[in-house]
C-alpha positions in Angstrom: -32.4 -6.0 2.4 -32.9 -5.7 6.2 -36.7 -6.9 5.6 -35.4 -10.3 4.3 -33.8 -11.2 7.8 -35.8 -13.4 9.8 -36.6 -11.5 12.9 -35.4 -13.6 15.7 -33.2 -13.1 18.9 -30.4 -15.2 17.4 -30.2 -13.1 14.1 -30.3 -10.1 16.5 -27.2 -11.1 18.1 -25.4 -12.3 15.3 -26.1 -9.1 13.4 -24.8 -7.1 16.3 -21.8 -9.3 16.4 -21.1 -8.5 13.1 -21.5 -4.8 13.6 -18.8 -4.9 16.2 -16.6 -6.8 14.1 -17.2 -4.4 11.2 -16.5 -1.3 13.3 -13.2 -3.0 14.5 -12.2 -3.6 10.8 -13.1 0.2 10.0 -10.8 1.1 12.9 -8.0 -1.0 11.7 -8.5 0.3 8.0 -8.5 3.7 8.7 -5.2 3.2 10.9 -3.7 1.3 8.0 -4.5 4.2 5.5 -3.1 6.9 8.1 0.3 4.8 7.9 0.4 4.3 4.2 -0.2 8.1 3.9 2.6 9.0 6.2 5.1 6.2 4.3 3.8 7.8 1.1 4.7 11.4 2.0 8.1 10.2 3.5 8.9 8.5 0.1 7.5 11.2 -1.9 9.7 13.9 -0.1 12.9 11.4 -0.6 12.0 10.7 -4.3 12.0 14.4 -4.9 15.5 14.7 -3.2 16.6 11.5 -5.2 15.6 12.9 -8.5 17.3 16.2 -8.2 20.2 14.4 -7.1 20.2 11.9 -9.8 20.0 14.7 -12.6 22.9 16.5 -11.1 25.1 13.4 -10.9 24.1 12.5 -14.3 24.9 16.1 -15.6 28.5 15.8 -14.0 29.0 12.4 -15.3 28.4 13.6 -18.9 30.7 16.6 -18.2 33.6 14.3 -16.9 32.8 12.1 -19.9 33.1 15.1 -22.4 36.4 16.2 -20.6 37.5 12.3 -20.8 37.2 12.5 -24.7 39.2 15.5 -25.1 42.0 14.3 -22.5 42.6 10.7 -23.7 40.7 10.4 -27.0 38.1 7.9 -28.4 40.1 4.9 -28.8 41.0 4.7 -25.3 37.6 5.5 -24.0 36.2 2.9 -26.5 38.5 0.0 -25.3 37.5 0.6 -21.7 33.6 0.7 -22.6 34.3 -2.8 -23.9 34.6 -3.9 -20.2 31.5 -2.3 -19.1 28.7 -3.5 -21.4 27.3 -5.3 -18.7 27.7 -3.8 -15.2 26.4 -6.7 -13.0 23.1 -7.9 -11.9 20.4 -5.9 -10.2 18.6 -7.6 -7.3 15.2 -7.0 -6.2 13.9 -7.9 -2.6 10.7 -7.0 -1.0 9.6 -4.8 1.8 6.3 -5.2 3.5 4.7 -1.8 4.7 1.4 -2.7 6.3 0.8 -5.5 3.9 2.2 -3.7 0.7 5.1 -5.4 -1.1 7.3 -2.7 -1.9 10.5 -3.7 -3.7 14.2 -3.2 -2.6 16.5 -2.6 -5.6 20.2 -3.3 -5.1 23.1 -3.3 -7.6 25.0 -6.2 -8.2 28.6 -6.8 -7.7 31.3 -4.5 -9.1 33.7 -7.1 -10.4 33.6 -5.4 -13.9 34.4 -2.1 -12.5 37.1 -3.3 -10.4 38.5 -5.1 -13.6 38.3 -1.6 -15.4 40.2 0.2 -12.5 43.1 -2.7 -12.9 43.3 -2.0 -16.5 43.1 1.6 -16.8 46.3 3.7 -16.5 44.2 7.0 -16.8 42.9 9.3 -14.2 40.2 10.4 -16.8 39.0 6.9 -17.3 38.7 6.3 -13.6 36.9 9.6 -12.9 34.5 8.7 -15.7 33.7 5.0 -14.2 33.3 6.6 -10.9 31.1 9.1 -12.0 28.8 6.8 -13.9 28.8 4.2 -11.0 27.5 6.9 -8.9 25.0 8.0 -11.4 23.7 3.9 -11.6 23.5 3.9 -7.7 21.4 7.0 -8.0 19.1 5.7 -10.8 18.4 2.6 -9.0 17.3 4.6 -5.7 15.2 6.8 -7.7 13.5 3.4 -9.3 13.2 1.8 -6.0 11.6 4.7 -4.4 9.3 5.3 -7.4 8.2 1.7 -7.5 7.3 1.8 -3.9 5.3 5.0 -4.2 3.1 3.3 -7.1 2.2 0.4 -4.9 1.6 2.6 -2.0 -0.8 4.9 -4.0 -2.6 1.9 -5.1 -3.0 0.3 -1.9 -4.2 3.9 -0.5 -6.9 3.9 -3.0 -8.0 0.5 -2.5 -7.9 0.9 1.4 -10.0 4.3 0.9 -12.5 2.3 -0.8 -12.7 -0.2 1.7 -13.1 2.2 4.5 -16.0 4.2 2.3 -17.5 0.6 2.0 -17.6 0.3 5.8 -18.7 3.8 6.4 -21.5 3.9 3.9 -22.7 0.3 3.0 -21.5 -2.3 5.4 -22.3 -0.7 8.9 -25.3 1.1 7.9 -26.6 -2.2 6.7 -25.9 -4.0 9.8 -27.5 -1.3 11.7 -30.5 -1.1 9.7 -30.9 -5.0 9.9 -30.5 -4.9 13.8 -32.9 -2.2 14.0 -35.3 -3.9 12.0 -35.2 -7.3 13.9 -35.3 -5.3 17.1 -38.8 -3.4 16.0 -40.3 -6.8 14.6 -39.3 -8.6 17.8 -40.9 -5.6 19.7 -44.1 -5.7 17.5 -44.3 -9.8 18.0 -44.0 -9.2 21.9 -46.7 -6.8 22.0 -48.9 -8.9 19.6 -48.1 -11.9 21.9 -48.8 -10.0 24.9 -52.3 -8.6 23.4 -53.1 -12.1 22.3 -52.3 -13.6 26.0 -54.4 -10.7 27.4 -57.5 -11.1 25.3 -57.1 -15.2 26.0 -56.9 -14.5 29.6 -59.9 -12.0 29.3 -62.1 -14.7 27.6 -61.0 -17.2 30.3 -62.1 -14.9 33.1 -65.5 -14.4 31.6 -65.9 -18.1 31.2 -65.1 -18.9 34.7 -67.8 -16.1 36.1 -70.5 -18.0 34.3 
């Protein structure tokens, strides 16, 4: 590809300028990759902790639910469940991490849960409500982190490919182009110098006759 470049000083200057820009971009991409990897490791650690916590909370919630069935019976629990068929909306906002749009998930309002607490006169129903509310919050935390992990992994791979392209394609290509132009300019200068020297020699011979 370097051979197709016209060997002029302007092209040499432009190629060297592109090389400088490419090296700066390469450094920025490497820094971005490092930051993303650090963020990924942090999220990965927290996700593992959140998952363990979620499984523990869910296990306890179902244990409380089983005890509630034994304590108040199916009828009261089914009546209470009618008020929690829809537990409010889940909102999603976006957090930007080095250009990566990572979702932040937020649980909606607790109006239905508050209504259930007002209607319920049973400690068992209140305990079930509280335990599954905690379970919902834990599930949302895990979902948020895992979505963030997926997006960051994709961006890390994308950034890695761009860094490799800079390392093995773009910067070497610019270096080869600059080297080719410099070599051709040196050859042209030598040819011009030789031609001038030859002309000067002929002129000197002509003057001596």
